[in-house]
N, C-alpha and C positions, 0 to 999 in steps of 0.2 A: 798577468803579463809573463812573457817568457822570451828567451833568446837574447841576442845582442841588443835588439831594440828595447826590450824590457829592462835590461841592465842600464842602458843609456838613459832611459826615462827616470830610473831611480837616482842615478848620479846627478843628472841635470836638475831633477826636482830638489834634491838636497842642496845643490849649489844655489838655486833660486831662493829656497826657504832660508838657508843660513844667511845669505846676503841681505835679504829684506828684514829679517828679525833683528840681526845685529845693527842694521842701519837705524831702525826705529826705537829699539829698546836701550841703546846706549845714548849718552848725553850729546851726541853729535849735533843735534838741532841747535843747541846754544853755542856751538864751538866753530862750526864751519859754515861757509856760505851755502846758499840754497842750490847752487850749481852742482855741488857734490851729490845732493839728493836726486837731482835730475839725471846725472850720469849713472849713478848706482841703480836707480829705479829702472832706467832703460835696459841696463844689462840684466837685471833680475827679470824684467818682462820678456826679454829674448830667451833667457834660460828656461823660464817657465813655459813659454810657447813651444820651445824645442822639446821639453819634457812631454808636453801634450801630444805633439806629433809622434814622438817615439813610443809613448804609451799606447796610442791608437795602433801603431804598426805592430807592437808586441802583444796586443790584447788577445787573451784566450776567450773563445766564445763561451758565454754564460758566466764569466767572472764579474761579479758585481763590484768587488774591490778594485779590479782593474779598470772597470768603467768609471767608477768614482775617482780613481787616480787621474784619469784623462780629463774628466770634467773639472776637477779641482785645480789641476795644472793650468787649464785654460782660464779658470777664475782668478788664480793668482796673477797670471799674465795680464788679465784685464784690469784688476785692481791696481797693480803696480803702474801700468800705463796711465790709468786715470789720475793717479797721484802726480805723475810727471806732467801730464797735460795741465792740471790745476796749478802746478808750480810755474809753468810757462805763462799761464794766465794771471799770475800774481795773486792767486787765491791761497795764500800760504797756510792759513789756519784750517781751511777745508781740506787742503792737500794733506796736512798732518793727520787729520782725523781719518781720511781715507787710507793713509799709510798705516796707521795703527789697526785699521780694519783688516789689513792684509795678514796680520799676525794670527788671528783665529783661523783664517783660510789656510795658512801655512801649516798649522798644527793639524787641521783636518786632513790636509793633503798627506802628511806623513802617516797619519793614522790609517788612511785608505791604502797607502803603499805597504804599510805593515801587514795588512790583510792579504796581500798577494804573496807573502813569504810562505815557504813550505814548512817552516817551523812555527814556534810559538809567536803569536802576534805581539804579545807584550815585550818579549825579548827583541823582536824585530823592530818595534817602535823605539826602544832604547838605542838600538844600533843606528837607526835612522836619525834620531836626535843627535847622537854623537857625531855622525857623519855630516849633518847639516852645520853644526857648530864648527867642525873642522874645516869644511870647505868655505863657510861664510867668513871665518876669521882670515883665511888667506886672501879671499877675494876682496873684502872690504879693506884689509890692510894694504894690499897692493894699490888699490885705487886711492886710498888715503895718502900713501907715500907720494904718488904722482900729484896729488892735490897741493902738496907743499910747494910745488913749482909755481902755482897760480896764486897762492896766499902766503907770502913771505912772513907775515906777522902771526901765523898760526903757531901756537905753543906746541911743545912736544907731548903734551898730555894725551891727545887722542891716539897717536901712533904708539906711544908707550902702552896704552891700554890694550890695543890690539895685539901687541907683542905678547903681553901677559895672557890674553885670551887664547892666543895660539898655543902657548905652552900648556894651558889647562886643557885645550881641545885635543892636543897630542895624547895626553894621558887617557882621556875618555875614549879616543879613537882606538888606542892600543887595547883597552879593555873590551871594546866592541868587537874588534877583530878576533880576540881570543875567545869571546863568548860565541862567535860564529862557528867555532870548531876547526879541526884540521883534517877532516876526512877528504876523500877524493870528490871531485866535482861530478855531479850527475845532472840529468835533465837537459832542457832545451838551451840552457845558458852555456853549455860546454863547448859551443862552437865559436865563442867570441874571439879567442886567441889560443893557439896551441900551447904557448909558453905559460899562460895563466892557468890552464886546466890540466896540464900533464902531471901525473903522479902526485896530485894534491899540492902543487906548488903555490897555488893562488894565495892562501892565507899567509904563507911564509914571505911571498913577495910583498903582500900588503904590510906585514909587520916590518919588513926591511925599509919600505918607503915611509912608513910612520916614523921609524927610528931616524931616517935621514931628515925628515921634516923636523923632528925634535932637535937635531943638531943645528939645522938652519934657524930654528926659533931662538936657540941660545946665541947664535951669531948675530941675529937681529938685535937682541937685547944688548949684546956687547957693542955693536956698532952705534947704537943710540946713546951710549955713554959719552960719545964725543960731543964737543961743544959746537963744532963747525956745522954749517949747512950741509956739507958733504956727508955728514954722518947719516942724515935722513936719506940721502941719495943711495948710500951704501945699503942701508936697511931695505930700501925699495928694491934694489937689485936682488937681495936675498929673498924678498917676498915673491919675486918672479920664479925663483927656483922652488920655493915652497908650493906655489900653485901647481907646478909640474909634478912634484912628488906627491902632493896631497890628492890630486885627481887620479894619478896612477894607483895610489893606495886604495882609493875608494872603488875604482873599477875592479881591482883585484879582489877586494873584499866582497863586492856585491855579485861576483860571478856565481857564488854558491848561495846567494840569497833567494833566488827565484826557483820554482819547480822546473 
């Protein structure tokens, strides 16, 4: 994959993978109502389907890794949508099994996308894993913050967990950006945005956005120390800002990812 479409495919794929993996691997199943899984599953399906379309648009002829990235993005969209349909049909246990089945599909998707990198596939996979955790934490955290409006009896445990996950993800994302290097942008991805690609600014912009997200994560933790319901509302507002800064950071970081 290459060009703006390829970069978009990478970021959208990370968003879908992070969202679905944190959805099913955290204890949310026993904490929130099934409606939260329907909402998040639909958003993951849309993200993965969008990654599929972007991967097809940015596909380099003869690239097996790029082709697998497109196929696996479509597969993740299909599996996520299937779990949502099963939840609507009140087949909760089968839906949960299908949801867990999306995890190996997600790992395979990141492995395929790592193969499209112009650098080391192993380093690229670590960068993608960090990016997926980073974007997944802000996406699921934002949706969870809104969920407190529908479930007034929900404890603070889930949102506190995602605030902690976001802090950990910030550290990993910063390491991933640094591992990507600070040289000038080359290749077909240098047309995505002049600001991101001029004079090697992309990694510095990415680090700046990661640092901003770190500050937001600290503010989320501070807001959640309040006892009133408005504390969760404040934390949700900060998660909105975190989505903006995290997505910007990932686009800036992945400009130099593809050939």
